[in-house]
PALOFI-402093 format. One record per atom (N, C-alpha, C, O): residue number from 1; atom name; x, y, z. Coordinates in pm, whole numbers. Example, Ala and Ser with C-alpha at 12.3 -4.5 7.8 and 13.67 -1.06 7.14 Angstrom:
<atoms>
<atom><k>1</k><a>N</a><x>1319</x><y>-569</y><z>780</z></atom>
<atom><k>1</k><a>CA</a><x>1230</x><y>-450</y><z>780</z></atom>
<atom><k>1</k><a>C</a><x>1320</x><y>-330</y><z>780</z></atom>
<atom><k>1</k><a>O</a><x>1424</x><y>-332</y><z>846</z></atom>
<atom><k>2</k><a>N</a><x>1285</x><y>-225</y><z>708</z></atom>
<atom><k>2</k><a>CA</a><x>1367</x><y>-106</y><z>714</z></atom>
<atom><k>2</k><a>C</a><x>1290</x><y>3</y><z>787</z></atom>
<atom><k>2</k><a>O</a><x>1341</x><y>114</y><z>804</z></atom>
</atoms>
This chain:
<atoms>
<atom><k>1</k><a>N</a><x>86</x><y>-123</y><z>-4</z></atom>
<atom><k>1</k><a>CA</a><x>14</x><y>-10</y><z>-19</z></atom>
<atom><k>1</k><a>C</a><x>85</x><y>115</y><z>0</z></atom>
<atom><k>1</k><a>O</a><x>174</x><y>125</y><z>84</z></atom>
<atom><k>2</k><a>N</a><x>45</x><y>220</y><z>-82</z></atom>
<atom><k>2</k><a>CA</a><x>120</x><y>349</y><z>-92</z></atom>
<atom><k>2</k><a>C</a><x>62</x><y>457</y><z>-7</z></atom>
<atom><k>2</k><a>O</a><x>-54</x><y>497</y><z>-18</z></atom>
<atom><k>3</k><a>N</a><x>156</x><y>505</y><z>86</z></atom>
<atom><k>3</k><a>CA</a><x>117</x><y>607</y><z>176</z></atom>
<atom><k>3</k><a>C</a><x>132</x><y>754</y><z>101</z></atom>
<atom><k>3</k><a>O</a><x>197</x><y>762</y><z>-3</z></atom>
<atom><k>4</k><a>N</a><x>80</x><y>851</y><z>152</z></atom>
<atom><k>4</k><a>CA</a><x>83</x><y>983</y><z>115</z></atom>
<atom><k>4</k><a>C</a><x>213</x><y>1025</y><z>84</z></atom>
<atom><k>4</k><a>O</a><x>235</x><y>1083</y><z>-22</z></atom>
<atom><k>5</k><a>N</a><x>311</x><y>1000</y><z>175</z></atom>
<atom><k>5</k><a>CA</a><x>456</x><y>1038</y><z>184</z></atom>
<atom><k>5</k><a>C</a><x>515</x><y>980</y><z>64</z></atom>
<atom><k>5</k><a>O</a><x>586</x><y>1047</y><z>-11</z></atom>
<atom><k>6</k><a>N</a><x>486</x><y>845</y><z>41</z></atom>
<atom><k>6</k><a>CA</a><x>541</x><y>771</y><z>-74</z></atom>
<atom><k>6</k><a>C</a><x>488</x><y>841</y><z>-213</z></atom>
<atom><k>6</k><a>O</a><x>565</x><y>860</y><z>-306</z></atom>
<atom><k>7</k><a>N</a><x>367</x><y>874</y><z>-218</z></atom>
<atom><k>7</k><a>CA</a><x>328</x><y>956</y><z>-340</z></atom>
<atom><k>7</k><a>C</a><x>400</x><y>1067</y><z>-354</z></atom>
<atom><k>7</k><a>O</a><x>454</x><y>1095</y><z>-461</z></atom>
<atom><k>8</k><a>N</a><x>410</x><y>1146</y><z>-244</z></atom>
<atom><k>8</k><a>CA</a><x>501</x><y>1282</y><z>-262</z></atom>
<atom><k>8</k><a>C</a><x>623</x><y>1249</y><z>-289</z></atom>
<atom><k>8</k><a>O</a><x>668</x><y>1335</y><z>-366</z></atom>
<atom><k>9</k><a>N</a><x>710</x><y>1159</y><z>-264</z></atom>
<atom><k>9</k><a>CA</a><x>831</x><y>1129</y><z>-291</z></atom>
<atom><k>9</k><a>C</a><x>838</x><y>1088</y><z>-448</z></atom>
<atom><k>9</k><a>O</a><x>931</x><y>1124</y><z>-520</z></atom>
<atom><k>10</k><a>N</a><x>739</x><y>1018</y><z>-487</z></atom>
<atom><k>10</k><a>CA</a><x>718</x><y>977</y><z>-634</z></atom>
<atom><k>10</k><a>C</a><x>708</x><y>1093</y><z>-723</z></atom>
<atom><k>10</k><a>O</a><x>774</x><y>1104</y><z>-827</z></atom>
<atom><k>11</k><a>N</a><x>624</x><y>1179</y><z>-680</z></atom>
<atom><k>11</k><a>CA</a><x>601</x><y>1300</y><z>-747</z></atom>
<atom><k>11</k><a>C</a><x>735</x><y>1401</y><z>-755</z></atom>
<atom><k>11</k><a>O</a><x>756</x><y>1472</y><z>-853</z></atom>
<atom><k>12</k><a>N</a><x>810</x><y>1397</y><z>-655</z></atom>
<atom><k>12</k><a>CA</a><x>942</x><y>1482</y><z>-653</z></atom>
<atom><k>12</k><a>C</a><x>1041</x><y>1398</y><z>-751</z></atom>
<atom><k>12</k><a>O</a><x>1110</x><y>1458</y><z>-833</z></atom>
<atom><k>13</k><a>N</a><x>1043</x><y>1272</y><z>-741</z></atom>
<atom><k>13</k><a>CA</a><x>1141</x><y>1198</y><z>-813</z></atom>
<atom><k>13</k><a>C</a><x>1090</x><y>1201</y><z>-986</z></atom>
<atom><k>13</k><a>O</a><x>1173</x><y>1185</y><z>-1076</z></atom>
<atom><k>14</k><a>N</a><x>955</x><y>1222</y><z>-1011</z></atom>
<atom><k>14</k><a>CA</a><x>911</x><y>1229</y><z>-1167</z></atom>
<atom><k>14</k><a>C</a><x>958</x><y>1374</y><z>-1187</z></atom>
<atom><k>14</k><a>O</a><x>1029</x><y>1390</y><z>-1286</z></atom>
<atom><k>15</k><a>N</a><x>935</x><y>1479</y><z>-1116</z></atom>
<atom><k>15</k><a>CA</a><x>974</x><y>1627</y><z>-1140</z></atom>
<atom><k>15</k><a>C</a><x>1121</x><y>1617</y><z>-1159</z></atom>
<atom><k>15</k><a>O</a><x>1167</x><y>1680</y><z>-1254</z></atom>
<atom><k>16</k><a>N</a><x>1199</x><y>1551</y><z>-1086</z></atom>
<atom><k>16</k><a>CA</a><x>1342</x><y>1558</y><z>-1111</z></atom>
<atom><k>16</k><a>C</a><x>1388</x><y>1508</y><z>-1250</z></atom>
<atom><k>16</k><a>O</a><x>1490</x><y>1552</y><z>-1302</z></atom>
<atom><k>17</k><a>N</a><x>1311</x><y>1416</y><z>-1306</z></atom>
<atom><k>17</k><a>CA</a><x>1339</x><y>1355</y><z>-1431</z></atom>
<atom><k>17</k><a>C</a><x>1292</x><y>1434</y><z>-1554</z></atom>
<atom><k>17</k><a>O</a><x>1343</x><y>1407</y><z>-1662</z></atom>
<atom><k>18</k><a>N</a><x>1201</x><y>1527</y><z>-1547</z></atom>
<atom><k>18</k><a>CA</a><x>1176</x><y>1621</y><z>-1641</z></atom>
<atom><k>18</k><a>C</a><x>1243</x><y>1759</y><z>-1645</z></atom>
<atom><k>18</k><a>O</a><x>1255</x><y>1822</y><z>-1540</z></atom>
<atom><k>19</k><a>N</a><x>1286</x><y>1806</y><z>-1756</z></atom>
<atom><k>19</k><a>CA</a><x>1326</x><y>1946</y><z>-1751</z></atom>
<atom><k>19</k><a>C</a><x>1248</x><y>2058</y><z>-1758</z></atom>
<atom><k>19</k><a>O</a><x>1231</x><y>2121</y><z>-1862</z></atom>
<atom><k>20</k><a>N</a><x>1183</x><y>2094</y><z>-1618</z></atom>
<atom><k>20</k><a>CA</a><x>1084</x><y>2214</y><z>-1607</z></atom>
<atom><k>20</k><a>C</a><x>1141</x><y>2340</y><z>-1643</z></atom>
<atom><k>20</k><a>O</a><x>1057</x><y>2429</y><z>-1658</z></atom>
<atom><k>21</k><a>N</a><x>1262</x><y>2372</y><z>-1660</z></atom>
<atom><k>21</k><a>CA</a><x>1318</x><y>2490</y><z>-1672</z></atom>
<atom><k>21</k><a>C</a><x>1320</x><y>2525</y><z>-1841</z></atom>
<atom><k>21</k><a>O</a><x>1330</x><y>2639</y><z>-1886</z></atom>
<atom><k>22</k><a>N</a><x>1310</x><y>2429</y><z>-1904</z></atom>
<atom><k>22</k><a>CA</a><x>1312</x><y>2449</y><z>-2055</z></atom>
<atom><k>22</k><a>C</a><x>1174</x><y>2515</y><z>-2123</z></atom>
<atom><k>22</k><a>O</a><x>1062</x><y>2476</y><z>-2088</z></atom>
<atom><k>23</k><a>N</a><x>1189</x><y>2599</y><z>-2205</z></atom>
<atom><k>23</k><a>CA</a><x>1054</x><y>2664</y><z>-2232</z></atom>
<atom><k>23</k><a>C</a><x>997</x><y>2580</y><z>-2360</z></atom>
<atom><k>23</k><a>O</a><x>1014</x><y>2604</y><z>-2479</z></atom>
<atom><k>24</k><a>N</a><x>926</x><y>2478</y><z>-2299</z></atom>
<atom><k>24</k><a>CA</a><x>850</x><y>2381</y><z>-2397</z></atom>
<atom><k>24</k><a>C</a><x>733</x><y>2334</y><z>-2316</z></atom>
<atom><k>24</k><a>O</a><x>738</x><y>2336</y><z>-2193</z></atom>
<atom><k>25</k><a>N</a><x>636</x><y>2293</y><z>-2377</z></atom>
<atom><k>25</k><a>CA</a><x>514</x><y>2221</y><z>-2313</z></atom>
<atom><k>25</k><a>C</a><x>532</x><y>2077</y><z>-2293</z></atom>
<atom><k>25</k><a>O</a><x>592</x><y>2008</y><z>-2377</z></atom>
<atom><k>26</k><a>N</a><x>478</x><y>2026</y><z>-2176</z></atom>
<atom><k>26</k><a>CA</a><x>506</x><y>1887</y><z>-2123</z></atom>
<atom><k>26</k><a>C</a><x>345</x><y>1840</y><z>-2090</z></atom>
<atom><k>26</k><a>O</a><x>280</x><y>1903</y><z>-2007</z></atom>
<atom><k>27</k><a>N</a><x>297</x><y>1742</y><z>-2151</z></atom>
<atom><k>27</k><a>CA</a><x>182</x><y>1677</y><z>-2118</z></atom>
<atom><k>27</k><a>C</a><x>196</x><y>1555</y><z>-2027</z></atom>
<atom><k>27</k><a>O</a><x>267</x><y>1456</y><z>-2047</z></atom>
<atom><k>28</k><a>N</a><x>121</x><y>1577</y><z>-1929</z></atom>
<atom><k>28</k><a>CA</a><x>132</x><y>1445</y><z>-1811</z></atom>
<atom><k>28</k><a>C</a><x>-13</x><y>1399</y><z>-1800</z></atom>
<atom><k>28</k><a>O</a><x>-108</x><y>1471</y><z>-1770</z></atom>
<atom><k>29</k><a>N</a><x>-15</x><y>1259</y><z>-1831</z></atom>
<atom><k>29</k><a>CA</a><x>-128</x><y>1191</y><z>-1796</z></atom>
<atom><k>29</k><a>C</a><x>-129</x><y>1093</y><z>-1694</z></atom>
<atom><k>29</k><a>O</a><x>-48</x><y>1001</y><z>-1699</z></atom>
<atom><k>30</k><a>N</a><x>-217</x><y>1102</y><z>-1594</z></atom>
<atom><k>30</k><a>CA</a><x>-195</x><y>998</y><z>-1480</z></atom>
<atom><k>30</k><a>C</a><x>-340</x><y>1007</y><z>-1400</z></atom>
<atom><k>30</k><a>O</a><x>-434</x><y>1068</y><z>-1449</z></atom>
<atom><k>31</k><a>N</a><x>-347</x><y>948</y><z>-1286</z></atom>
<atom><k>31</k><a>CA</a><x>-478</x><y>937</y><z>-1214</z></atom>
<atom><k>31</k><a>C</a><x>-461</x><y>1050</y><z>-1117</z></atom>
<atom><k>31</k><a>O</a><x>-355</x><y>1106</y><z>-1089</z></atom>
<atom><k>32</k><a>N</a><x>-595</x><y>1078</y><z>-1064</z></atom>
<atom><k>32</k><a>CA</a><x>-617</x><y>1204</y><z>-1007</z></atom>
<atom><k>32</k><a>C</a><x>-546</x><y>1226</y><z>-866</z></atom>
<atom><k>32</k><a>O</a><x>-495</x><y>1337</y><z>-846</z></atom>
<atom><k>33</k><a>N</a><x>-540</x><y>1133</y><z>-770</z></atom>
<atom><k>33</k><a>CA</a><x>-464</x><y>1147</y><z>-668</z></atom>
<atom><k>33</k><a>C</a><x>-322</x><y>1179</y><z>-699</z></atom>
<atom><k>33</k><a>O</a><x>-273</x><y>1273</y><z>-635</z></atom>
<atom><k>34</k><a>N</a><x>-242</x><y>1114</y><z>-791</z></atom>
<atom><k>34</k><a>CA</a><x>-109</x><y>1141</y><z>-807</z></atom>
<atom><k>34</k><a>C</a><x>-99</x><y>1288</y><z>-875</z></atom>
<atom><k>34</k><a>O</a><x>-14</x><y>1369</y><z>-838</z></atom>
<atom><k>35</k><a>N</a><x>-184</x><y>1315</y><z>-968</z></atom>
<atom><k>35</k><a>CA</a><x>-181</x><y>1459</y><z>-1034</z></atom>
<atom><k>35</k><a>C</a><x>-193</x><y>1566</y><z>-934</z></atom>
<atom><k>35</k><a>O</a><x>-120</x><y>1666</y><z>-937</z></atom>
<atom><k>36</k><a>N</a><x>-299</x><y>1543</y><z>-832</z></atom>
<atom><k>36</k><a>CA</a><x>-321</x><y>1646</y><z>-729</z></atom>
<atom><k>36</k><a>C</a><x>-177</x><y>1652</y><z>-664</z></atom>
<atom><k>36</k><a>O</a><x>-125</x><y>1764</y><z>-665</z></atom>
<atom><k>37</k><a>N</a><x>-117</x><y>1565</y><z>-617</z></atom>
<atom><k>37</k><a>CA</a><x>31</x><y>1559</y><z>-542</z></atom>
<atom><k>37</k><a>C</a><x>114</x><y>1630</y><z>-639</z></atom>
<atom><k>37</k><a>O</a><x>178</x><y>1727</y><z>-598</z></atom>
<atom><k>38</k><a>N</a><x>123</x><y>1597</y><z>-758</z></atom>
<atom><k>38</k><a>CA</a><x>215</x><y>1645</y><z>-861</z></atom>
<atom><k>38</k><a>C</a><x>206</x><y>1794</y><z>-867</z></atom>
<atom><k>38</k><a>O</a><x>303</x><y>1869</y><z>-857</z></atom>
<atom><k>39</k><a>N</a><x>67</x><y>1835</y><z>-886</z></atom>
<atom><k>39</k><a>CA</a><x>30</x><y>1982</y><z>-882</z></atom>
<atom><k>39</k><a>C</a><x>84</x><y>2065</y><z>-767</z></atom>
<atom><k>39</k><a>O</a><x>124</x><y>2181</y><z>-782</z></atom>
<atom><k>40</k><a>N</a><x>82</x><y>1992</y><z>-640</z></atom>
<atom><k>40</k><a>CA</a><x>115</x><y>2065</y><z>-529</z></atom>
<atom><k>40</k><a>C</a><x>255</x><y>2102</y><z>-530</z></atom>
<atom><k>40</k><a>O</a><x>297</x><y>2214</y><z>-502</z></atom>
<atom><k>41</k><a>N</a><x>338</x><y>1980</y><z>-569</z></atom>
<atom><k>41</k><a>CA</a><x>474</x><y>2003</y><z>-577</z></atom>
<atom><k>41</k><a>C</a><x>521</x><y>2108</y><z>-696</z></atom>
<atom><k>41</k><a>O</a><x>624</x><y>2173</y><z>-681</z></atom>
<atom><k>42</k><a>N</a><x>447</x><y>2119</y><z>-801</z></atom>
<atom><k>42</k><a>CA</a><x>484</x><y>2205</y><z>-893</z></atom>
<atom><k>42</k><a>C</a><x>462</x><y>2352</y><z>-868</z></atom>
<atom><k>42</k><a>O</a><x>530</x><y>2441</y><z>-918</z></atom>
<atom><k>43</k><a>N</a><x>348</x><y>2371</y><z>-775</z></atom>
<atom><k>43</k><a>CA</a><x>313</x><y>2500</y><z>-728</z></atom>
<atom><k>43</k><a>C</a><x>418</x><y>2533</y><z>-626</z></atom>
<atom><k>43</k><a>O</a><x>455</x><y>2649</y><z>-616</z></atom>
<atom><k>44</k><a>N</a><x>467</x><y>2438</y><z>-550</z></atom>
<atom><k>44</k><a>CA</a><x>580</x><y>2473</y><z>-453</z></atom>
<atom><k>44</k><a>C</a><x>712</x><y>2518</y><z>-528</z></atom>
<atom><k>44</k><a>O</a><x>801</x><y>2584</y><z>-472</z></atom>
<atom><k>45</k><a>N</a><x>715</x><y>2481</y><z>-648</z></atom>
<atom><k>45</k><a>CA</a><x>819</x><y>2526</y><z>-748</z></atom>
<atom><k>45</k><a>C</a><x>802</x><y>2649</y><z>-821</z></atom>
<atom><k>45</k><a>O</a><x>890</x><y>2685</y><z>-899</z></atom>
<atom><k>46</k><a>N</a><x>694</x><y>2718</y><z>-802</z></atom>
<atom><k>46</k><a>CA</a><x>658</x><y>2839</y><z>-868</z></atom>
<atom><k>46</k><a>C</a><x>563</x><y>2851</y><z>-986</z></atom>
<atom><k>46</k><a>O</a><x>543</x><y>2953</y><z>-1052</z></atom>
<atom><k>47</k><a>N</a><x>499</x><y>2712</y><z>-1005</z></atom>
<atom><k>47</k><a>CA</a><x>409</x><y>2700</y><z>-1119</z></atom>
<atom><k>47</k><a>C</a><x>271</x><y>2782</y><z>-1072</z></atom>
<atom><k>47</k><a>O</a><x>244</x><y>2808</y><z>-955</z></atom>
<atom><k>48</k><a>N</a><x>209</x><y>2809</y><z>-1160</z></atom>
<atom><k>48</k><a>CA</a><x>83</x><y>2864</y><z>-1143</z></atom>
<atom><k>48</k><a>C</a><x>-44</x><y>2818</y><z>-1203</z></atom>
<atom><k>48</k><a>O</a><x>-26</x><y>2795</y><z>-1322</z></atom>
<atom><k>49</k><a>N</a><x>-162</x><y>2796</y><z>-1168</z></atom>
<atom><k>49</k><a>CA</a><x>-272</x><y>2766</y><z>-1260</z></atom>
<atom><k>49</k><a>C</a><x>-379</x><y>2720</y><z>-1171</z></atom>
<atom><k>49</k><a>O</a><x>-358</x><y>2688</y><z>-1054</z></atom>
<atom><k>50</k><a>N</a><x>-512</x><y>2718</y><z>-1238</z></atom>
<atom><k>50</k><a>CA</a><x>-626</x><y>2704</y><z>-1157</z></atom>
<atom><k>50</k><a>C</a><x>-666</x><y>2556</y><z>-1188</z></atom>
<atom><k>50</k><a>O</a><x>-715</x><y>2521</y><z>-1295</z></atom>
<atom><k>51</k><a>N</a><x>-642</x><y>2474</y><z>-1087</z></atom>
<atom><k>51</k><a>CA</a><x>-647</x><y>2317</y><z>-1103</z></atom>
<atom><k>51</k><a>C</a><x>-766</x><y>2277</y><z>-983</z></atom>
<atom><k>51</k><a>O</a><x>-746</x><y>2291</y><z>-862</z></atom>
<atom><k>52</k><a>N</a><x>-877</x><y>2233</y><z>-1036</z></atom>
<atom><k>52</k><a>CA</a><x>-976</x><y>2202</y><z>-924</z></atom>
<atom><k>52</k><a>C</a><x>-954</x><y>2072</y><z>-861</z></atom>
<atom><k>52</k><a>O</a><x>-890</x><y>1986</y><z>-922</z></atom>
<atom><k>53</k><a>N</a><x>-998</x><y>2052</y><z>-752</z></atom>
<atom><k>53</k><a>CA</a><x>-958</x><y>1932</y><z>-664</z></atom>
<atom><k>53</k><a>C</a><x>-1006</x><y>1800</y><z>-728</z></atom>
<atom><k>53</k><a>O</a><x>-946</x><y>1693</y><z>-727</z></atom>
<atom><k>54</k><a>N</a><x>-1147</x><y>1834</y><z>-796</z></atom>
<atom><k>54</k><a>CA</a><x>-1206</x><y>1716</y><z>-868</z></atom>
<atom><k>54</k><a>C</a><x>-1169</x><y>1743</y><z>-1001</z></atom>
<atom><k>54</k><a>O</a><x>-1237</x><y>1824</y><z>-1065</z></atom>
<atom><k>55</k><a>N</a><x>-1068</x><y>1686</y><z>-1057</z></atom>
<atom><k>55</k><a>CA</a><x>-1038</x><y>1692</y><z>-1184</z></atom>
<atom><k>55</k><a>C</a><x>-1129</x><y>1602</y><z>-1284</z></atom>
<atom><k>55</k><a>O</a><x>-1174</x><y>1493</y><z>-1249</z></atom>
<atom><k>56</k><a>N</a><x>-1151</x><y>1657</y><z>-1404</z></atom>
<atom><k>56</k><a>CA</a><x>-1260</x><y>1592</y><z>-1479</z></atom>
<atom><k>56</k><a>C</a><x>-1172</x><y>1491</y><z>-1583</z></atom>
<atom><k>56</k><a>O</a><x>-1062</x><y>1522</y><z>-1630</z></atom>
<atom><k>57</k><a>N</a><x>-1237</x><y>1376</y><z>-1608</z></atom>
<atom><k>57</k><a>CA</a><x>-1159</x><y>1284</y><z>-1696</z></atom>
<atom><k>57</k><a>C</a><x>-1135</x><y>1356</y><z>-1852</z></atom>
<atom><k>57</k><a>O</a><x>-1233</x><y>1407</y><z>-1906</z></atom>
<atom><k>58</k><a>N</a><x>-1036</x><y>1358</y><z>-1902</z></atom>
<atom><k>58</k><a>CA</a><x>-998</x><y>1385</y><z>-2033</z></atom>
<atom><k>58</k><a>C</a><x>-1003</x><y>1550</y><z>-2034</z></atom>
<atom><k>58</k><a>O</a><x>-1011</x><y>1607</y><z>-2143</z></atom>
<atom><k>59</k><a>N</a><x>-998</x><y>1614</y><z>-1931</z></atom>
<atom><k>59</k><a>CA</a><x>-981</x><y>1770</y><z>-1927</z></atom>
<atom><k>59</k><a>C</a><x>-835</x><y>1796</y><z>-1929</z></atom>
<atom><k>59</k><a>O</a><x>-753</x><y>1718</y><z>-1882</z></atom>
<atom><k>60</k><a>N</a><x>-805</x><y>1918</y><z>-1991</z></atom>
<atom><k>60</k><a>CA</a><x>-668</x><y>1966</y><z>-1993</z></atom>
<atom><k>60</k><a>C</a><x>-655</x><y>2076</y><z>-1889</z></atom>
<atom><k>60</k><a>O</a><x>-737</x><y>2168</y><z>-1896</z></atom>
<atom><k>61</k><a>N</a><x>-571</x><y>2078</y><z>-1804</z></atom>
<atom><k>61</k><a>CA</a><x>-549</x><y>2178</y><z>-1698</z></atom>
<atom><k>61</k><a>C</a><x>-395</x><y>2229</y><z>-1729</z></atom>
<atom><k>61</k><a>O</a><x>-301</x><y>2155</y><z>-1759</z></atom>
<atom><k>62</k><a>N</a><x>-393</x><y>2356</y><z>-1716</z></atom>
<atom><k>62</k><a>CA</a><x>-242</x><y>2399</y><z>-1755</z></atom>
<atom><k>62</k><a>C</a><x>-186</x><y>2472</y><z>-1635</z></atom>
<atom><k>62</k><a>O</a><x>-257</x><y>2543</y><z>-1564</z></atom>
<atom><k>63</k><a>N</a><x>-60</x><y>2453</y><z>-1615</z></atom>
<atom><k>63</k><a>CA</a><x>26</x><y>2503</y><z>-1504</z></atom>
<atom><k>63</k><a>C</a><x>140</x><y>2600</y><z>-1593</z></atom>
<atom><k>63</k><a>O</a><x>189</x><y>2546</y><z>-1692</z></atom>
<atom><k>64</k><a>N</a><x>174</x><y>2708</y><z>-1569</z></atom>
<atom><k>64</k><a>CA</a><x>268</x><y>2779</y><z>-1625</z></atom>
<atom><k>64</k><a>C</a><x>359</x><y>2860</y><z>-1518</z></atom>
<atom><k>64</k><a>O</a><x>310</x><y>2909</y><z>-1416</z></atom>
<atom><k>65</k><a>N</a><x>484</x><y>2869</y><z>-1548</z></atom>
<atom><k>65</k><a>CA</a><x>599</x><y>2922</y><z>-1466</z></atom>
<atom><k>65</k><a>C</a><x>603</x><y>3064</y><z>-1503</z></atom>
<atom><k>65</k><a>O</a><x>688</x><y>3139</y><z>-1452</z></atom>
</atoms>
């Protein structure tokens, strides 16, 4: 069973593997809880965007730095 702290570490590990400082678009597709955790981590790194807590299936949400 994965705990919230495991999910946070997984999100941080994922972010470290992508180059978020390049000026290019990155599309991430995943399940809701991981995406919420990922959004929290990205916002802590200075990304901004209006992401609802209950994300819709197949919807595009944008975070920008």
